A tleap script that builds the chain and sets N, CA, C and O, in Angstrom:
source leaprc.protein.ff14SB
mol = sequence {
  NMET HIE ARG MET GLU PRO ASP PRO GLU LEU
  GLU GLU LEU ALA THR ARG LEU PHE ASP LEU
  ALA ARG ARG GLY ARG THR GLU ALA LEU CYS
  ALA TYR VAL ASP ALA GLY VAL PRO VAL ASP
  LEU ARG ASN GLN LYS GLY ASP THR LEU LEU
  MET LEU ALA ALA TYR HIE GLY HIE ALA GLU
  THR VAL ARG ALA LEU ALA GLU ARG GLY ALA
  ASP PRO ASP LEU ALA ASN ASP ARG GLY GLN
  THR PRO LEU ALA GLY ALA VAL PHE LYS GLN
  GLU PRO ASP VAL VAL ARG ALA LEU LEU ASP
  VAL GLY ALA ASP PRO TYR ALA GLY THR PRO
  SER ALA LEU ASP THR ALA ARG MET PHE GLY
  GLN THR GLN ILE ILE SER LEU LEU GLU CSER
}
set mol.1.N position { 31.946 6.999 13.698 }
set mol.1.CA position { 30.424 7.767 14.037 }
set mol.1.C position { 29.948 6.930 14.433 }
set mol.1.O position { 30.274 5.750 14.302 }
set mol.2.N position { 28.579 7.628 15.322 }
set mol.2.CA position { 27.656 7.123 16.299 }
set mol.2.C position { 26.743 6.848 15.727 }
set mol.2.O position { 26.067 7.629 15.057 }
set mol.3.N position { 26.409 4.841 15.996 }
set mol.3.CA position { 25.341 4.159 15.664 }
set mol.3.C position { 24.205 5.101 16.460 }
set mol.3.O position { 24.619 5.495 17.550 }
set mol.4.N position { 23.081 5.460 16.173 }
set mol.4.CA position { 21.540 4.766 17.141 }
set mol.4.C position { 21.637 3.481 17.757 }
set mol.4.O position { 22.365 2.595 17.308 }
set mol.5.N position { 20.969 3.363 18.706 }
set mol.5.CA position { 20.966 2.383 19.231 }
set mol.5.C position { 19.128 2.116 18.866 }
set mol.5.O position { 18.425 3.039 19.279 }
set mol.6.N position { 18.336 0.900 18.115 }
set mol.6.CA position { 17.039 1.227 17.951 }
set mol.6.C position { 15.988 1.169 19.194 }
set mol.6.O position { 16.141 0.464 20.191 }
set mol.7.N position { 15.041 1.924 18.980 }
set mol.7.CA position { 13.850 2.083 20.025 }
set mol.7.C position { 13.506 1.303 19.901 }
set mol.7.O position { 13.008 0.973 18.826 }
set mol.8.N position { 13.606 0.099 21.531 }
set mol.8.CA position { 12.296 -1.597 20.976 }
set mol.8.C position { 10.662 -1.040 21.410 }
set mol.8.O position { 9.716 -1.827 21.450 }
set mol.9.N position { 10.513 0.586 21.749 }
set mol.9.CA position { 9.203 1.449 22.231 }
set mol.9.C position { 8.792 1.998 20.421 }
set mol.9.O position { 7.678 1.911 19.905 }
set mol.10.N position { 9.585 2.339 20.007 }
set mol.10.CA position { 9.454 2.491 18.459 }
set mol.10.C position { 9.282 1.598 17.281 }
set mol.10.O position { 8.780 1.750 16.168 }
set mol.11.N position { 9.951 0.471 17.991 }
set mol.11.CA position { 9.707 -0.779 16.888 }
set mol.11.C position { 8.660 -1.136 16.959 }
set mol.11.O position { 7.853 -1.071 16.032 }
set mol.12.N position { 8.417 -1.626 18.153 }
set mol.12.CA position { 7.208 -2.008 18.817 }
set mol.12.C position { 6.036 -1.199 18.198 }
set mol.12.O position { 5.161 -1.917 17.715 }
set mol.13.N position { 5.828 0.142 18.107 }
set mol.13.CA position { 4.929 1.180 17.445 }
set mol.13.C position { 4.349 0.818 16.092 }
set mol.13.O position { 3.255 0.451 15.666 }
set mol.14.N position { 5.931 1.162 15.446 }
set mol.14.CA position { 5.613 0.261 13.719 }
set mol.14.C position { 5.017 -1.334 13.402 }
set mol.14.O position { 4.352 -1.890 12.528 }
set mol.15.N position { 5.423 -1.546 14.170 }
set mol.15.CA position { 5.191 -3.399 14.076 }
set mol.15.C position { 3.937 -3.418 13.744 }
set mol.15.O position { 3.367 -3.736 12.700 }
set mol.16.N position { 3.400 -2.862 15.226 }
set mol.16.CA position { 1.425 -2.669 15.514 }
set mol.16.C position { 0.999 -1.613 14.249 }
set mol.16.O position { -0.158 -1.672 13.833 }
set mol.17.N position { 1.937 -0.664 13.655 }
set mol.17.CA position { 0.729 0.171 12.796 }
set mol.17.C position { 0.585 -0.426 11.376 }
set mol.17.O position { -0.338 -0.415 10.562 }
set mol.18.N position { 2.245 -1.128 11.371 }
set mol.18.CA position { 1.857 -2.404 10.558 }
set mol.18.C position { 0.798 -3.577 10.034 }
set mol.18.O position { 0.378 -3.983 8.951 }
set mol.19.N position { 0.638 -3.839 11.254 }
set mol.19.CA position { 0.082 -4.755 11.800 }
set mol.19.C position { -1.775 -4.594 11.521 }
set mol.19.O position { -2.579 -5.345 10.970 }
set mol.20.N position { -1.900 -3.460 12.092 }
set mol.20.CA position { -3.098 -2.784 11.379 }
set mol.20.C position { -3.847 -2.301 9.807 }
set mol.20.O position { -4.996 -2.342 9.366 }
set mol.21.N position { -2.591 -1.863 9.301 }
set mol.21.CA position { -2.709 -1.954 7.999 }
set mol.21.C position { -3.132 -3.070 7.072 }
set mol.21.O position { -3.938 -3.179 6.147 }
set mol.22.N position { -2.220 -3.899 7.721 }
set mol.22.CA position { -2.694 -5.693 6.971 }
set mol.22.C position { -3.731 -5.678 7.826 }
set mol.22.O position { -4.613 -6.156 7.114 }
set mol.23.N position { -4.187 -5.474 8.784 }
set mol.23.CA position { -5.578 -6.322 9.000 }
set mol.23.C position { -6.629 -5.639 8.676 }
set mol.23.O position { -7.674 -6.289 8.657 }
set mol.24.N position { -6.753 -3.540 8.179 }
set mol.24.CA position { -7.752 -3.180 7.590 }
set mol.24.C position { -8.383 -2.439 8.947 }
set mol.24.O position { -9.590 -2.426 9.186 }
set mol.25.N position { -7.545 -1.931 9.648 }
set mol.25.CA position { -8.420 -1.735 10.925 }
set mol.25.C position { -8.125 -0.233 10.807 }
set mol.25.O position { -7.221 0.374 11.383 }
set mol.26.N position { -9.095 0.289 9.914 }
set mol.26.CA position { -8.743 1.807 9.320 }
set mol.26.C position { -9.031 3.166 10.120 }
set mol.26.O position { -8.677 4.303 9.804 }
set mol.27.N position { -9.760 2.753 11.231 }
set mol.27.CA position { -9.605 4.109 12.169 }
set mol.27.C position { -9.059 3.981 13.265 }
set mol.27.O position { -9.065 5.006 13.946 }
set mol.28.N position { -8.376 2.725 13.890 }
set mol.28.CA position { -7.202 2.598 14.465 }
set mol.28.C position { -5.840 3.309 13.746 }
set mol.28.O position { -5.256 4.297 14.192 }
set mol.29.N position { -5.513 2.616 12.618 }
set mol.29.CA position { -4.312 3.271 12.228 }
set mol.29.C position { -4.579 4.947 11.999 }
set mol.29.O position { -3.824 5.838 12.390 }
set mol.30.N position { -6.034 5.147 11.158 }
set mol.30.CA position { -5.903 6.378 11.130 }
set mol.30.C position { -5.996 7.725 11.733 }
set mol.30.O position { -6.047 8.887 11.332 }
set mol.31.N position { -5.998 7.094 12.865 }
set mol.31.CA position { -5.660 7.952 14.283 }
set mol.31.C position { -4.500 7.982 14.427 }
set mol.31.O position { -4.039 9.096 14.676 }
set mol.32.N position { -3.422 6.690 14.331 }
set mol.32.CA position { -1.982 7.236 14.720 }
set mol.32.C position { -1.925 8.516 13.236 }
set mol.32.O position { -2.043 9.677 13.628 }
set mol.33.N position { -1.824 8.414 12.286 }
set mol.33.CA position { -1.608 9.130 10.993 }
set mol.33.C position { -2.300 10.337 11.918 }
set mol.33.O position { -1.573 11.061 12.598 }
set mol.34.N position { -3.491 10.480 11.904 }
set mol.34.CA position { -3.773 11.805 12.841 }
set mol.34.C position { -2.823 12.600 13.630 }
set mol.34.O position { -2.549 13.775 13.384 }
set mol.35.N position { -2.273 11.813 14.712 }
set mol.35.CA position { -1.565 12.070 15.331 }
set mol.35.C position { -0.154 12.552 14.765 }
set mol.35.O position { 0.490 13.455 15.298 }
set mol.36.N position { 0.253 11.866 13.648 }
set mol.36.CA position { 1.748 12.494 13.633 }
set mol.36.C position { 2.456 11.540 12.655 }
set mol.36.O position { 3.253 11.860 11.773 }
set mol.37.N position { 1.917 10.026 13.049 }
set mol.37.CA position { 2.911 8.783 12.117 }
set mol.37.C position { 2.873 9.651 10.895 }
set mol.37.O position { 1.940 10.448 10.795 }
set mol.38.N position { 4.120 9.563 9.607 }
set mol.38.CA position { 4.019 9.810 8.547 }
set mol.38.C position { 2.854 8.449 8.073 }
set mol.38.O position { 2.643 7.320 8.515 }
set mol.39.N position { 2.536 8.916 7.442 }
set mol.39.CA position { 1.069 8.193 6.317 }
set mol.39.C position { 2.559 7.193 5.761 }
set mol.39.O position { 2.482 5.991 6.012 }
set mol.40.N position { 3.647 7.611 5.151 }
set mol.40.CA position { 3.930 6.717 4.104 }
set mol.40.C position { 5.277 5.956 4.879 }
set mol.40.O position { 6.134 5.275 4.317 }
set mol.41.N position { 5.223 6.161 5.781 }
set mol.41.CA position { 5.903 5.164 6.595 }
set mol.41.C position { 5.920 3.522 6.240 }
set mol.41.O position { 4.944 2.809 6.003 }
set mol.42.N position { 7.331 3.152 6.278 }
set mol.42.CA position { 7.841 2.032 5.274 }
set mol.42.C position { 8.191 0.637 6.621 }
set mol.42.O position { 8.444 0.960 7.782 }
set mol.43.N position { 8.145 -0.598 6.247 }
set mol.43.CA position { 8.938 -1.691 6.852 }
set mol.43.C position { 10.483 -1.983 6.510 }
set mol.43.O position { 11.232 -1.431 5.705 }
set mol.44.N position { 10.680 -2.967 7.339 }
set mol.44.CA position { 12.092 -2.929 6.467 }
set mol.44.C position { 12.207 -3.682 4.617 }
set mol.44.O position { 13.151 -3.548 3.838 }
set mol.45.N position { 11.084 -4.335 4.420 }
set mol.45.CA position { 11.245 -4.349 3.509 }
set mol.45.C position { 10.848 -3.169 1.918 }
set mol.45.O position { 11.008 -3.205 0.698 }
set mol.46.N position { 10.249 -2.210 3.003 }
set mol.46.CA position { 9.895 -0.998 1.663 }
set mol.46.C position { 8.719 -0.634 1.541 }
set mol.46.O position { 8.272 0.226 0.783 }
set mol.47.N position { 7.921 -1.589 2.645 }
set mol.47.CA position { 6.208 -1.768 1.836 }
set mol.47.C position { 5.621 -0.077 3.154 }
set mol.47.O position { 6.004 0.088 4.312 }
set mol.48.N position { 4.952 0.554 2.593 }
set mol.48.CA position { 3.984 1.474 3.146 }
set mol.48.C position { 3.039 0.723 3.851 }
set mol.48.O position { 2.949 -0.504 3.816 }
set mol.49.N position { 1.986 1.871 4.810 }
set mol.49.CA position { 1.504 1.280 5.283 }
set mol.49.C position { 0.295 1.201 4.291 }
set mol.49.O position { -0.425 0.318 4.757 }
set mol.50.N position { -0.186 1.613 3.336 }
set mol.50.CA position { -1.404 1.739 2.049 }
set mol.50.C position { -0.819 0.334 1.002 }
set mol.50.O position { -1.530 -0.173 0.134 }
set mol.51.N position { 0.256 -0.009 1.242 }
set mol.51.CA position { 1.108 -1.146 -0.053 }
set mol.51.C position { 0.468 -2.578 1.295 }
set mol.51.O position { -0.086 -3.626 0.963 }
set mol.52.N position { 0.656 -2.320 2.157 }
set mol.52.CA position { 0.009 -3.667 2.969 }
set mol.52.C position { -1.838 -3.337 3.381 }
set mol.52.O position { -2.485 -4.380 3.463 }
set mol.53.N position { -2.355 -2.503 3.538 }
set mol.53.CA position { -3.187 -2.510 3.271 }
set mol.53.C position { -3.962 -2.926 1.510 }
set mol.53.O position { -4.924 -3.659 1.281 }
set mol.54.N position { -3.445 -2.452 0.916 }
set mol.54.CA position { -3.937 -2.829 -0.401 }
set mol.54.C position { -3.620 -4.307 -0.763 }
set mol.54.O position { -4.468 -4.952 -1.380 }
set mol.55.N position { -2.649 -4.772 -0.472 }
set mol.55.CA position { -2.079 -6.118 -0.586 }
set mol.55.C position { -3.131 -7.326 0.187 }
set mol.55.O position { -3.635 -8.360 -0.251 }
set mol.56.N position { -3.182 -6.695 1.448 }
set mol.56.CA position { -4.303 -7.703 2.028 }
set mol.56.C position { -5.940 -7.203 1.889 }
set mol.56.O position { -6.908 -7.410 2.619 }
set mol.57.N position { -5.742 -6.230 0.232 }
set mol.57.CA position { -7.791 -6.444 0.147 }
set mol.57.C position { -8.486 -5.832 0.758 }
set mol.57.O position { -9.687 -6.094 0.820 }
set mol.58.N position { -7.686 -4.401 1.667 }
set mol.58.CA position { -8.692 -3.515 2.574 }
set mol.58.C position { -8.763 -1.953 1.452 }
set mol.58.O position { -7.814 -1.170 1.485 }
set mol.59.N position { -9.818 -1.719 0.652 }
set mol.59.CA position { -9.952 -0.765 -0.065 }
set mol.59.C position { -10.544 0.505 0.632 }
set mol.59.O position { -10.289 1.677 0.351 }
set mol.60.N position { -11.387 0.030 1.601 }
set mol.60.CA position { -11.520 1.446 2.626 }
set mol.60.C position { -10.227 1.951 3.364 }
set mol.60.O position { -10.095 3.148 3.619 }
set mol.61.N position { -9.170 0.918 3.740 }
set mol.61.CA position { -7.997 1.861 4.721 }
set mol.61.C position { -7.403 2.284 2.987 }
set mol.61.O position { -7.259 3.484 2.756 }
set mol.62.N position { -7.137 1.434 2.035 }
set mol.62.CA position { -6.389 2.502 1.122 }
set mol.62.C position { -6.905 3.577 0.880 }
set mol.62.O position { -6.104 4.507 0.783 }
set mol.63.N position { -8.643 3.969 0.653 }
set mol.63.CA position { -9.251 5.345 0.381 }
set mol.63.C position { -8.660 6.290 1.691 }
set mol.63.O position { -8.612 7.515 1.576 }
set mol.64.N position { -8.213 5.593 2.953 }
set mol.64.CA position { -9.191 6.464 4.099 }
set mol.64.C position { -6.833 6.687 4.511 }
set mol.64.O position { -6.567 7.243 5.576 }
set mol.65.N position { -5.808 6.302 3.765 }
set mol.65.CA position { -4.272 6.703 4.118 }
set mol.65.C position { -4.405 7.806 2.539 }
set mol.65.O position { -3.886 8.921 2.471 }
set mol.66.N position { -5.035 7.296 1.653 }
set mol.66.CA position { -4.843 8.165 0.439 }
set mol.66.C position { -5.370 9.793 0.742 }
set mol.66.O position { -4.921 10.854 0.306 }
set mol.67.N position { -6.314 9.561 1.514 }
set mol.67.CA position { -7.469 11.253 1.801 }
set mol.67.C position { -6.094 11.375 2.668 }
set mol.67.O position { -5.730 12.496 2.314 }
set mol.68.N position { -5.282 10.997 3.423 }
set mol.68.CA position { -4.959 11.613 4.446 }
set mol.68.C position { -3.146 11.371 3.984 }
set mol.68.O position { -2.292 11.043 4.808 }
set mol.69.N position { -2.879 11.620 2.537 }
set mol.69.CA position { -1.313 12.225 1.425 }
set mol.69.C position { -0.122 10.948 0.922 }
set mol.69.O position { 0.985 10.911 0.385 }
set mol.70.N position { -1.289 9.833 1.560 }
set mol.70.CA position { -0.456 8.532 1.420 }
set mol.70.C position { -0.343 8.334 0.009 }
set mol.70.O position { -1.281 8.137 -0.763 }
set mol.71.N position { 1.182 8.418 -0.347 }
set mol.71.CA position { 1.487 7.946 -1.816 }
set mol.71.C position { 0.915 6.904 -2.850 }
set mol.71.O position { 1.800 6.056 -2.735 }
set mol.72.N position { -0.054 6.327 -3.885 }
set mol.72.CA position { -0.131 5.503 -3.883 }
set mol.72.C position { 0.806 4.832 -4.814 }
set mol.72.O position { 0.962 3.611 -4.824 }
set mol.73.N position { 1.731 6.065 -5.982 }
set mol.73.CA position { 2.827 5.356 -6.707 }
set mol.73.C position { 4.177 4.499 -5.413 }
set mol.73.O position { 5.000 3.678 -5.818 }
set mol.74.N position { 4.096 4.907 -4.054 }
set mol.74.CA position { 5.460 4.485 -3.586 }
set mol.74.C position { 5.605 3.018 -3.888 }
set mol.74.O position { 4.716 2.190 -3.688 }
set mol.75.N position { 6.949 2.729 -4.452 }
set mol.75.CA position { 7.493 1.932 -4.897 }
set mol.75.C position { 8.267 0.949 -3.396 }
set mol.75.O position { 8.907 1.603 -2.572 }
set mol.76.N position { 8.101 -0.674 -3.195 }
set mol.76.CA position { 8.829 -1.477 -2.263 }
set mol.76.C position { 10.031 -1.615 -2.458 }
set mol.76.O position { 10.474 -1.440 -3.593 }
set mol.77.N position { 10.843 -1.956 -1.426 }
set mol.77.CA position { 12.197 -2.229 -2.395 }
set mol.77.C position { 12.758 -2.890 -3.710 }
set mol.77.O position { 13.779 -2.777 -4.389 }
set mol.78.N position { 11.884 -3.453 -3.735 }
set mol.78.CA position { 11.193 -4.373 -4.892 }
set mol.78.C position { 10.748 -4.187 -6.583 }
set mol.78.O position { 10.662 -4.858 -7.611 }
set mol.79.N position { 10.469 -2.324 -5.917 }
set mol.79.CA position { 9.551 -2.219 -7.565 }
set mol.79.C position { 8.467 -1.746 -7.253 }
set mol.79.O position { 8.036 -0.615 -7.477 }
set mol.80.N position { 7.908 -2.751 -6.633 }
set mol.80.CA position { 6.159 -3.440 -6.730 }
set mol.80.C position { 5.866 -2.286 -6.036 }
set mol.80.O position { 6.574 -1.734 -5.194 }
set mol.81.N position { 4.026 -1.725 -6.721 }
set mol.81.CA position { 3.776 -0.725 -6.362 }
set mol.81.C position { 2.701 -1.427 -5.586 }
set mol.81.O position { 2.458 -2.611 -5.822 }
set mol.82.N position { 1.867 -0.571 -4.425 }
set mol.82.CA position { 0.125 -0.880 -4.413 }
set mol.82.C position { -0.466 -1.574 -5.578 }
set mol.82.O position { -0.617 -2.787 -5.719 }
set mol.83.N position { -0.773 -0.627 -6.383 }
set mol.83.CA position { -1.445 -1.783 -7.228 }
set mol.83.C position { -1.103 -2.911 -8.134 }
set mol.83.O position { -1.980 -3.759 -8.297 }
set mol.84.N position { 0.100 -3.063 -8.785 }
set mol.84.CA position { 0.691 -4.038 -8.780 }
set mol.84.C position { 0.298 -5.034 -7.897 }
set mol.84.O position { -0.286 -6.022 -8.342 }
set mol.85.N position { 0.604 -4.888 -6.347 }
set mol.85.CA position { 0.050 -5.584 -5.422 }
set mol.85.C position { -1.667 -6.415 -5.342 }
set mol.85.O position { -2.159 -7.524 -5.134 }
set mol.86.N position { -2.041 -5.126 -5.637 }
set mol.86.CA position { -3.423 -5.995 -5.438 }
set mol.86.C position { -3.851 -6.199 -6.448 }
set mol.86.O position { -4.687 -7.092 -6.307 }
set mol.87.N position { -3.760 -5.786 -7.832 }
set mol.87.CA position { -3.017 -6.736 -9.502 }
set mol.87.C position { -3.268 -8.434 -8.633 }
set mol.87.O position { -4.270 -9.145 -8.552 }
set mol.88.N position { -1.381 -8.661 -7.910 }
set mol.88.CA position { -1.083 -9.837 -7.802 }
set mol.88.C position { -2.711 -10.950 -7.045 }
set mol.88.O position { -3.355 -11.954 -7.350 }
set mol.89.N position { -2.668 -9.746 -5.809 }
set mol.89.CA position { -4.158 -11.128 -4.795 }
set mol.89.C position { -5.083 -10.724 -5.183 }
set mol.89.O position { -6.060 -10.908 -4.457 }
set mol.90.N position { -5.386 -9.744 -6.885 }
set mol.90.CA position { -6.628 -10.368 -7.206 }
set mol.90.C position { -7.768 -9.444 -6.328 }
set mol.90.O position { -8.811 -9.824 -5.796 }
set mol.91.N position { -7.241 -8.265 -6.379 }
set mol.91.CA position { -8.872 -8.161 -5.122 }
set mol.91.C position { -8.659 -6.306 -6.456 }
set mol.91.O position { -7.778 -5.511 -6.785 }
set mol.92.N position { -10.362 -6.600 -6.758 }
set mol.92.CA position { -10.543 -5.772 -7.973 }
set mol.92.C position { -11.406 -4.382 -6.984 }
set mol.92.O position { -11.945 -3.471 -7.613 }
set mol.93.N position { -11.422 -4.391 -5.891 }
set mol.93.CA position { -11.801 -3.576 -5.096 }
set mol.93.C position { -10.952 -2.379 -4.743 }
set mol.93.O position { -11.017 -1.150 -4.731 }
set mol.94.N position { -10.117 -3.370 -4.459 }
set mol.94.CA position { -8.314 -2.307 -4.174 }
set mol.94.C position { -8.092 -1.523 -5.157 }
set mol.94.O position { -7.801 -0.328 -5.098 }
set mol.95.N position { -8.310 -2.595 -6.658 }
set mol.95.CA position { -7.804 -1.513 -7.848 }
set mol.95.C position { -8.727 -0.322 -8.057 }
set mol.95.O position { -8.571 0.898 -8.122 }
set mol.96.N position { -9.360 -0.844 -8.106 }
set mol.96.CA position { -10.684 0.341 -8.327 }
set mol.96.C position { -10.246 1.738 -7.480 }
set mol.96.O position { -10.157 2.794 -8.106 }
set mol.97.N position { -9.972 1.694 -6.000 }
set mol.97.CA position { -9.753 2.920 -5.017 }
set mol.97.C position { -9.049 2.635 -5.255 }
set mol.97.O position { -9.343 1.530 -5.709 }
set mol.98.N position { -7.629 2.809 -5.395 }
set mol.98.CA position { -6.655 2.947 -5.883 }
set mol.98.C position { -6.542 3.889 -7.449 }
set mol.98.O position { -5.906 4.942 -7.489 }
set mol.99.N position { -7.187 3.376 -8.550 }
set mol.99.CA position { -6.921 4.063 -9.370 }
set mol.99.C position { -7.837 5.418 -8.964 }
set mol.99.O position { -7.507 6.523 -9.397 }
set mol.100.N position { -8.745 5.283 -8.295 }
set mol.100.CA position { -9.533 6.882 -8.002 }
set mol.100.C position { -8.605 7.286 -7.473 }
set mol.100.O position { -8.222 8.416 -7.780 }
set mol.101.N position { -7.898 6.534 -6.492 }
set mol.101.CA position { -6.777 8.000 -5.815 }
set mol.101.C position { -5.186 8.490 -6.532 }
set mol.101.O position { -4.274 9.069 -5.942 }
set mol.102.N position { -5.225 8.029 -8.027 }
set mol.102.CA position { -4.773 8.125 -8.728 }
set mol.102.C position { -3.271 7.511 -9.137 }
set mol.102.O position { -2.199 7.927 -9.576 }
set mol.103.N position { -3.897 6.225 -8.700 }
set mol.103.CA position { -2.586 5.482 -9.097 }
set mol.103.C position { -2.112 4.973 -10.206 }
set mol.103.O position { -2.999 4.722 -11.021 }
set mol.104.N position { -1.024 4.721 -10.551 }
set mol.104.CA position { -0.154 4.693 -12.402 }
set mol.104.C position { -0.410 3.741 -12.367 }
set mol.104.O position { -0.135 3.119 -11.341 }
set mol.105.N position { -1.185 2.969 -13.626 }
set mol.105.CA position { -1.106 1.202 -13.774 }
set mol.105.C position { 0.248 1.100 -14.796 }
set mol.105.O position { 0.552 0.014 -15.290 }
set mol.106.N position { 1.041 2.343 -15.070 }
set mol.106.CA position { 2.099 1.835 -15.421 }
set mol.106.C position { 3.676 1.956 -14.272 }
set mol.106.O position { 4.744 1.459 -14.629 }
set mol.107.N position { 3.536 2.564 -13.159 }
set mol.107.CA position { 4.406 2.398 -13.058 }
set mol.107.C position { 5.136 1.291 -11.871 }
set mol.107.O position { 4.391 0.520 -11.267 }
set mol.108.N position { 6.529 1.290 -11.622 }
set mol.108.CA position { 6.520 -0.141 -11.054 }
set mol.108.C position { 7.004 -0.887 -11.626 }
set mol.108.O position { 6.673 -0.832 -12.811 }
set mol.109.N position { 8.266 -2.282 -11.203 }
set mol.109.CA position { 8.348 -3.476 -11.634 }
set mol.109.C position { 8.123 -4.338 -11.394 }
set mol.109.O position { 8.814 -4.753 -10.463 }
set mol.110.N position { 7.293 -5.120 -11.813 }
set mol.110.CA position { 6.627 -5.119 -13.117 }
set mol.110.C position { 5.307 -4.627 -12.644 }
set mol.110.O position { 4.659 -4.940 -11.645 }
set mol.111.N position { 5.055 -3.743 -13.641 }
set mol.111.CA position { 3.715 -2.586 -13.117 }
set mol.111.C position { 2.225 -3.115 -14.002 }
set mol.111.O position { 1.899 -3.443 -15.143 }
set mol.112.N position { 1.620 -2.948 -12.648 }
set mol.112.CA position { 0.267 -3.630 -12.162 }
set mol.112.C position { -0.717 -4.393 -14.143 }
set mol.112.O position { -1.289 -5.448 -14.419 }
set mol.113.N position { -0.369 -3.024 -15.020 }
set mol.113.CA position { -0.465 -3.603 -16.673 }
set mol.113.C position { 0.155 -4.973 -16.886 }
set mol.113.O position { -0.384 -5.968 -17.371 }
set mol.114.N position { 1.203 -4.853 -16.498 }
set mol.114.CA position { 1.940 -5.964 -17.020 }
set mol.114.C position { 1.651 -7.752 -15.580 }
set mol.114.O position { 1.652 -8.978 -15.690 }
set mol.115.N position { 1.515 -7.015 -14.770 }
set mol.115.CA position { 1.223 -7.667 -13.388 }
set mol.115.C position { -0.008 -8.800 -14.136 }
set mol.115.O position { -0.113 -10.026 -14.167 }
set mol.116.N position { -0.751 -7.747 -14.637 }
set mol.116.CA position { -2.356 -8.455 -14.744 }
set mol.116.C position { -2.554 -9.128 -15.794 }
set mol.116.O position { -3.245 -10.146 -15.741 }
set mol.117.N position { -1.802 -8.557 -17.340 }
set mol.117.CA position { -1.233 -9.329 -18.318 }
set mol.117.C position { -0.579 -10.613 -18.124 }
set mol.117.O position { -0.920 -11.577 -18.809 }
set mol.118.N position { 0.715 -10.738 -16.874 }
set mol.118.CA position { 1.205 -12.305 -16.654 }
set mol.118.C position { 0.100 -13.080 -16.531 }
set mol.118.O position { 0.018 -14.014 -17.328 }
set mol.119.N position { -1.106 -12.884 -15.437 }
set mol.119.CA position { -2.068 -13.773 -14.934 }
set mol.119.C position { -3.201 -13.611 -15.685 }
set mol.119.O position { -4.193 -14.267 -15.365 }
set mol.120.N position { -3.258 -12.744 -16.779 }
set mol.120.CA position { -4.253 -13.282 -17.614 }
set mol.120.C position { -5.840 -12.611 -17.423 }
set mol.120.O position { -6.870 -12.820 -18.063 }
set mol.121.N position { -5.468 -11.443 -15.893 }
set mol.121.CA position { -7.072 -10.929 -15.375 }
set mol.121.C position { -7.619 -9.720 -16.415 }
set mol.121.O position { -7.687 -8.536 -16.084 }
set mol.122.N position { -8.078 -10.365 -18.024 }
set mol.122.CA position { -9.431 -9.814 -18.459 }
set mol.122.C position { -9.317 -8.114 -18.374 }
set mol.122.O position { -9.069 -7.045 -18.933 }
set mol.123.N position { -9.845 -9.076 -16.802 }
set mol.123.CA position { -11.382 -7.722 -16.079 }
set mol.123.C position { -10.165 -6.299 -16.029 }
set mol.123.O position { -10.059 -5.335 -16.786 }
set mol.124.N position { -9.216 -6.770 -14.555 }
set mol.124.CA position { -8.661 -5.958 -14.156 }
set mol.124.C position { -7.980 -5.185 -15.758 }
set mol.124.O position { -8.481 -4.169 -16.239 }
set mol.125.N position { -6.878 -5.860 -16.333 }
set mol.125.CA position { -7.042 -5.478 -17.921 }
set mol.125.C position { -7.748 -4.153 -17.947 }
set mol.125.O position { -7.444 -3.020 -17.575 }
set mol.126.N position { -8.611 -4.599 -18.415 }
set mol.126.CA position { -9.768 -3.257 -19.566 }
set mol.126.C position { -10.207 -2.136 -17.595 }
set mol.126.O position { -10.465 -0.933 -17.610 }
set mol.127.N position { -10.169 -2.773 -16.589 }
set mol.127.CA position { -10.269 -1.940 -15.575 }
set mol.127.C position { -9.364 -0.620 -15.091 }
set mol.127.O position { -9.642 0.350 -14.386 }
set mol.128.N position { -7.878 -1.126 -15.954 }
set mol.128.CA position { -6.832 -0.314 -15.944 }
set mol.128.C position { -6.165 0.317 -16.867 }
set mol.128.O position { -5.260 1.144 -16.977 }
set mol.129.N position { -7.096 -0.513 -17.702 }
set mol.129.CA position { -6.599 0.609 -19.510 }
set mol.129.C position { -7.911 1.681 -19.727 }
set mol.129.O position { -7.823 2.594 -20.548 }
set mol.130.N position { -9.142 1.471 -18.899 }
set mol.130.CA position { -9.899 2.658 -19.037 }
set mol.130.C position { -9.598 4.096 -18.121 }
set mol.130.O position { -10.296 5.095 -18.292 }
savepdb mol mol.pdb
quit
């Protein structure tokens, strides 16, 4: 079976996109998505653009990606959802943004709710349960 060689230009573009998500560069990232980059693109760990934006505290980027169809419950290779990542990083604005776009507090392993309970984050727990 013929194995395709990785395309260095494509790899470079993907690296740039994941970096834009991590840095919360909403406008630049969304320009790529609007031009045809898959909104649920994943890196080698299964993290989506939305997961990276959420984990790094960028609520505006999370909302913009969700508006473009990003799945707020898409878990990475370890079973973690963007919402659980935002809870773990104690990012209430991102938690609110994800809940607003329909993220499920019970999805993933551990779930966002389990993560909040594990770390005794009472404010986040009430946000997730409301």
